[in-house]
N, C-alpha and C positions, 0 to 999 in steps of 0.2 A: 504494500500500500504506500502511495506517495503522499508526501506533505511538501509544502513550499513555504519559504520564509524569504523576506527581502532584507538585505543587509548592505549598509554603507560603512566603509572603513577606509576612506581615502580614495585614491584612484581605482576605478573599477577594474582596470587591467590587472592590478595586483590581487585584489580580492578574488576575482574570477580565477586567476592562476592557482591560488591556494585551493579553492573548492573543486576545481577540475581534477585535483590530485587526491581527493578524499574518497575512500572506498564507501560505497553506499549512496554517493551523490550521482543522480541520474542525468541532470542537466543544470547548467549554469548559464544564465543569460544576463548580459550587461544592459543597464537601462538607467532611467531617470525617474525619481519619485520625490514626493514631499514638497513640491513647489506649487506655484499659482498660475502657471502658463500652460495652456493646452498645447499638446504636440510639440514639446521643446526639441531642439536639436543641440548638438555638441557645442556649436559656437555660442548659442544663447546661454547654455549651462555654464560655460567657461567665463561668461561675463559676471556671473554671480548675481545677476538681476532677477532670475526666474524663481529663486528659492528652492530649486531642486537639488538633491544630492545625487552624486554618481553612486549607483547601487548595483547589486547583482541579485537576481532572483535564483535561489537555490532550491532545486527540486530533489528530494532525497527519499530513499526507501526506509520507512520507519522500522522495518524489521531488521535492517542492517546498521542503522545509525539513528540515534535519537536527536531530537531538537536540542536537548541539553548538550550533547556532544558537539553538534554543529556550532552552538553558541560558545562553547569552551574553546573550540578551534578559532572561531572569529576573534575572541578576546585575546588569544595567545599570539595572533599574527598581525595585530595592528595596535596602535596606542590609543586606548579609549579614554585617556586622561587629557588629551589636547583638544581644546575647543576649536572647531573649524580648521583643523590642521593635521596633516600627516606628513612627517618629514619636511621636505621643501615645498609640498603642496599646501597652499593656504587659500582659504575661502570656504564659504558655507557649503559649497558643493562637495567638500571633502570631509564633512562632519561624520562623526561616529553615530550611526543610527540603526535601530532594529525596527522594521515595519511589519506589524503583525496582522494576520487574517482573523484572529479570534482572541477572546479573553484568555483562553487557555495558553496560547502562545505568549501573551503579555505576562501572564503569571510565571511561566517558565523563565522568561527573560529576566524578570525581576528577581526570581530566586537565584539565578546564576550570578547576577550582579551582586546580590546580598552576600552570597558565598565568597565571591572575590573580595568584597570589602571586608568581611569578617576574617578572612584568611590573611589580610594585609598583602594581597598579591601585588598591588600597585602602590607606589609611594604617594601619588597624588590622587585626588578624587576622580572617580569615573564620571565622565560627562556624556556618556552615550545616551541618546534619546531613545525611548521606547514608546512608539506611537502606533495608531491604527494605520494600516495601508489604505490610502484613498485611491489615487491615480498612479498607475505605473506605465511608463512608456519605454518600449524596447529601443535601445540605442541603435545607431546606424550599423549596418552589416560589418563595416571594417573594424568596429570595436569588438565584435564577437570573436572569442578565442584569439585575442590579440597577440598574446605572447607566443603562442605556437606559430602564428603566421609571421611574427616579427621578432625572432629570437635574438637578433643582433641589435635591436633598437636600443640606443644607449640608456634611456630612462629605465627600460625594462631590465637590462643587464645589471644595472645598479640597484634597482628597487625590489625585484621579485625574488632572486635567489635567497636573500636572507629570510624572507617570509617562508619560503619552501623549506629552508633548513630548520626553522622553528617548528614547522609541521612535523618534519621527520624526527626531530629531537623529542618533542613533547607528546606526540601522538603516533609513534611508529606503527602501531597496529591499525591505524586508520588511513595509512597511505596506500593508495591504489597502485597496483602493479601493472 
């Protein structure tokens, strides 16, 4: 049985690359959500004026991986303590956000965040938004599976391998082969 969650943790190329490497994940789609403009495109998103975040829609087999595990991977592979910023990417489009389809998803997200706070996982406060998913827009085709199509793109070469290393280090049993 499949479930879907929408996650934003900086550049969607990075988040997409992580979840394409997770066992039990069936599909990852880059897109835009959380804004106030209908049918946004990449150029408008990059302006920061639409209010959208770069996100990925992650579809996963709940018999192979739980939403809690998806969220644990999400928090381990981006910095949820920086407001509207991931690394050198700055702007509201890079915010840390979880967009939920149900109250159950929101509850699980809040439980994961509470556990991270109680465990002292991060030195700074978690600023990740947990909200209802309203509108989601699929990003342009050239953004889909971007790193696989552009493995030598300098931004990707610099940004993505460290995230994949965290996935392998902290969740070795969840890395797809």
